[in-house]
C-alpha positions as CSV (number, residue, x, y, z in Angstrom):
1,X,-92.7,38.7,52.5
2,X,-96.2,38.5,52.2
3,X,-97.9,40.0,49.1
4,X,-101.5,40.8,49.9
5,X,-104.6,41.9,47.5
6,X,-107.4,43.5,49.3
7,X,-110.5,44.0,47.4
8,X,-113.7,46.0,47.8
9,X,-116.2,44.9,45.2
10,X,-118.6,47.7,44.3
11,X,-120.0,49.4,41.4
12,X,-116.5,50.4,41.0
13,X,-114.4,47.5,42.4
14,X,-111.4,48.9,44.3
15,X,-108.1,47.1,44.8
16,X,-104.8,47.4,46.8
17,X,-101.5,45.6,46.8
18,X,-99.4,45.5,49.7
19,X,-95.8,44.2,50.1
20,X,-95.6,43.3,53.7
21,X,-97.2,46.1,55.6
22,X,-96.5,48.8,52.9
23,X,-99.1,49.8,50.0
24,X,-97.6,49.3,46.7
25,X,-100.4,49.9,44.5
26,X,-103.9,50.7,44.2
27,X,-106.7,51.2,41.9
28,X,-110.2,50.4,40.4
29,X,-111.1,47.3,38.3
30,X,-112.7,48.1,35.2
31,X,-116.0,46.2,34.6
32,X,-116.2,46.8,31.2
33,X,-112.5,45.3,30.5
34,X,-112.4,41.7,29.1
35,X,-109.5,40.9,31.6
36,X,-110.0,43.4,34.5
37,X,-107.4,41.7,36.6
38,X,-104.9,42.7,34.1
39,X,-104.6,46.1,35.8
40,X,-103.4,44.4,39.1
41,X,-99.6,44.2,38.9
42,X,-98.2,40.8,39.0
43,X,-101.3,39.2,40.4
44,X,-100.1,35.8,40.3
45,X,-97.4,36.4,42.9
46,X,-100.2,37.4,45.3
47,X,-99.8,35.1,48.6
48,X,-103.0,36.4,50.3
49,X,-106.4,37.8,49.0
50,X,-108.7,39.8,51.4
51,X,-112.3,40.4,49.8
52,X,-114.8,42.3,51.6
53,X,-118.5,40.4,51.3
54,X,-121.9,41.8,51.5
55,X,-123.7,42.0,55.2
56,X,-127.2,42.6,55.5
57,X,-127.7,44.7,58.8
58,X,-131.3,43.9,60.2
59,X,-133.0,47.3,60.8
60,X,-131.2,48.9,58.1
61,X,-133.8,51.0,56.2
62,X,-131.5,52.8,53.9
63,X,-130.0,49.9,52.0
64,X,-131.9,48.1,49.4
65,X,-131.5,44.2,49.7
66,X,-131.7,43.9,46.0
67,X,-128.3,45.7,45.9
68,X,-126.8,43.4,48.1
69,X,-127.5,40.6,46.0
70,X,-126.1,42.7,43.0
71,X,-123.1,43.2,45.0
72,X,-122.6,39.5,46.2
73,X,-122.8,38.4,42.7
74,X,-120.1,41.0,41.6
75,X,-118.1,39.5,44.5
76,X,-118.5,35.8,43.6
77,X,-117.2,36.7,39.9
78,X,-114.2,38.7,41.0
79,X,-113.4,35.9,43.5
80,X,-113.5,33.5,40.8
81,X,-111.3,35.3,38.6
82,X,-109.0,35.9,41.4
83,X,-108.7,32.0,42.1
84,X,-107.8,31.3,38.7
85,X,-105.4,33.9,38.5
86,X,-103.7,33.3,42.0
87,X,-104.9,29.6,42.5
88,X,-102.3,29.1,45.9
89,X,-103.4,32.3,47.5
90,X,-104.6,32.1,51.0
91,X,-108.3,33.7,51.3
92,X,-109.8,35.7,53.9
93,X,-113.7,37.1,53.4
94,X,-114.5,40.0,55.8
95,X,-117.7,41.6,56.4
96,X,-117.7,45.4,56.6
97,X,-118.8,45.4,60.4
98,X,-115.4,43.3,60.8
99,X,-113.0,45.5,59.8
100,X,-114.7,49.1,59.7
101,X,-117.4,48.6,62.5
102,X,-120.3,51.1,61.9
103,X,-118.2,54.3,61.4
104,X,-119.6,56.7,58.9
105,X,-118.1,56.6,55.7
106,X,-116.5,60.2,55.3
107,X,-115.1,59.7,58.7
108,X,-113.7,56.4,58.2
109,X,-112.4,57.4,54.8
110,X,-110.5,60.3,56.2
111,X,-108.7,57.6,58.7
112,X,-107.8,55.4,56.1
113,X,-105.9,58.3,54.3
114,X,-104.6,59.5,57.2
115,X,-102.8,56.4,58.2
116,X,-101.0,56.5,54.7
117,X,-97.3,57.6,54.5
118,X,-96.6,60.4,52.0
119,X,-95.0,57.8,49.5
120,X,-98.3,55.8,49.6
121,X,-100.6,58.6,49.4
122,X,-98.7,59.6,45.9
123,X,-99.6,55.9,44.7
124,X,-103.3,56.5,44.8
125,X,-105.0,57.3,41.7
126,X,-106.0,61.0,41.2
127,X,-109.6,60.1,40.7
128,X,-110.0,58.2,43.9
129,X,-113.3,56.3,44.4
130,X,-114.3,55.1,47.6
131,X,-114.1,51.7,46.8
132,X,-110.4,51.9,46.5
133,X,-110.0,53.8,49.7
134,X,-112.1,51.0,51.3
135,X,-109.6,48.5,49.7
136,X,-106.8,50.3,50.9
137,X,-108.6,50.3,54.4
138,X,-109.4,46.6,54.3
139,X,-105.8,45.9,53.3
140,X,-104.4,48.1,56.1
141,X,-106.5,46.5,58.6
142,X,-105.4,42.9,57.5
143,X,-101.6,44.0,57.7
144,X,-102.2,45.4,61.2
145,X,-101.8,49.0,60.6
146,X,-105.2,49.9,61.4
147,X,-108.1,48.6,64.2
148,X,-111.5,47.9,63.7
149,X,-113.5,51.3,63.0
150,X,-109.9,52.7,61.3
151,X,-108.2,53.6,64.5
152,X,-104.4,53.3,64.0
153,X,-103.0,50.2,65.4
């Protein structure tokens, strides 16, 4: 069975762990922690890692390009740590437009949460951050439970 870790790097980096197509854990990496991956259960057994990487969209006047640079650096640090802890894992990097299209965040978040079973919803942390919802969405998209834009597969 494939064990997949999906990551949404951000100010609070979200992660989600899937066994096959089932969500088994989700949370937020603590950037202040000396070993943030310690929060991910049994990270060495992960066979696939899917990470979002930043994407500049020409014509986007709301985003600060400098924020994308910071985000890219954070994503690189996280990827380096993951490669050290799960060296044999298969990797996939995805852009936001690949897995969620241009659906507004509130709508997409609702679709991601709506795709989860009651058991999976119970696994989510009480203080749910949008980066965790995105990590879950990336994972759901990767394992084939959601199509681009958050439509159920």
